[in-house]
N, C-alpha and C positions, 0 to 999 in steps of 0.2 A: 480768567476764565468771566465769561459773560451770563448775566439773565437774562431770562427776556426783558427786553426794555417797549416792546409791542403789544397792547391789549389783543390781538389777535391770536396770542397763544396759549392753547389750550392746556397746557401740561408746563410744570414749574420743569426748569431743565438746566443741564449747563452746556455750555459750550466752549471748547476750547480749539481756537485754529489751528490747520496744520503749521507744519515747518515745509516738509515736503513737497512739491507739485505732484508727485509720483503715488504716493503714498493716498490708497484711496481712505475716505471719509469712514469714517464708521459711526454708526449708529449702535451704543450700548444699552441694553435692555436688562434689569435687573430682576430678581425673583421676588416672591412676596417677602411684603413684610421690610423689603430693602427699598432705595433712593438713589437719585442721581450719583452721587458720590460710588454707590457700591460696587461699579466696574473701571475706571478709569484708569487704576493702575491695568489691570488687564488690557486694556485698549492699549495704552501706552508701550505694555512690554509687546503686544501680538503684532503693534503698525505700528514701530518708532516716527514718527513725522507728521501720522496721521491727523486729522480735523476727527475731531472726539463730538457728537450730540449724543445727549445723555436724560433724558426725559425722566420722570419720576409719573409715574403707572397713578393716574388721577381714583381710582377706585381704593375704598376702602372696604377690610375686611377684620372687621374686630382691634382696628386703630393699624391694620398690618396695609403697607401701598400693594395694588397690585395694577394691572393693567386690562384687566374684566373682572368682573364676578361671577363666583361659583354658586350652584344653588344648593351645594353643600360639599364638604372634600372630595376631591372626585369626580364629582358632576357638573357636569357644563352646559348651559345655555347657551344654543348656538346662535340665537337671536341677538345676544349680547355681545357674543364673541367680533358678530359679522358688525353690528356697532360701533363697539370698540375699535376694531382695525382701522374702521372709516374713520375714525375721530382720528387717531395717529397718524394715518397716512394722512391726511388734512393737516396735519400741526408737521408733520418731516414736510410737505409740499409747502408750508409758511416758514418754516425753518431756513429751507432751501435756498427764497428769494431775499431774508432776513441776513442769512448769514455767507462768507463764502464758503458751501458746501455744491456738490456737484451731486442730482440727487440720484444719474442713471450712472456711478460710481458706488453707490453709499454700500457698504457693508455690516448686515446685522447680524450681531453677536448677542445671545441672552442666555441669559440662566433661569430654572424654573419656567414661574409665569412669562418673564421673557422672552423665552424660548418660542412658547405657546402662541404666545401672541408676533412673535417674528415669521413664525411658521404661516400663520394667517394671515400676515402681510402679503409674505409671497404666493398665494393661493390668490384675494382677493386684491391685491394692490400690486401685482410686481412694478 
């Protein structure tokens, strides 16, 4: 697994190169309080041989990592979500130039807050 080696990365993350050229790369997005380690086993299980890109949410809510902040539990700030979605999309684009990763084949796998940001990515930066 690789850690970012370039200062242009906005997210702490893990990358595992794929072992099968036919397997699509996976973007693994953890839930609230998770980390870049949380969904690695799941990613390996659902698509053996896929490259895995797993960023850590860079927002802290009471010490819990998230991909975007909330105004309160269950209360979302659309401007915050849009801003953080674009920042994550920019990270993905940077990672795709740094690692052997085809962004056009990338499949997002998200849990909770990670699933929310994945849906936002699909809407704003497919």
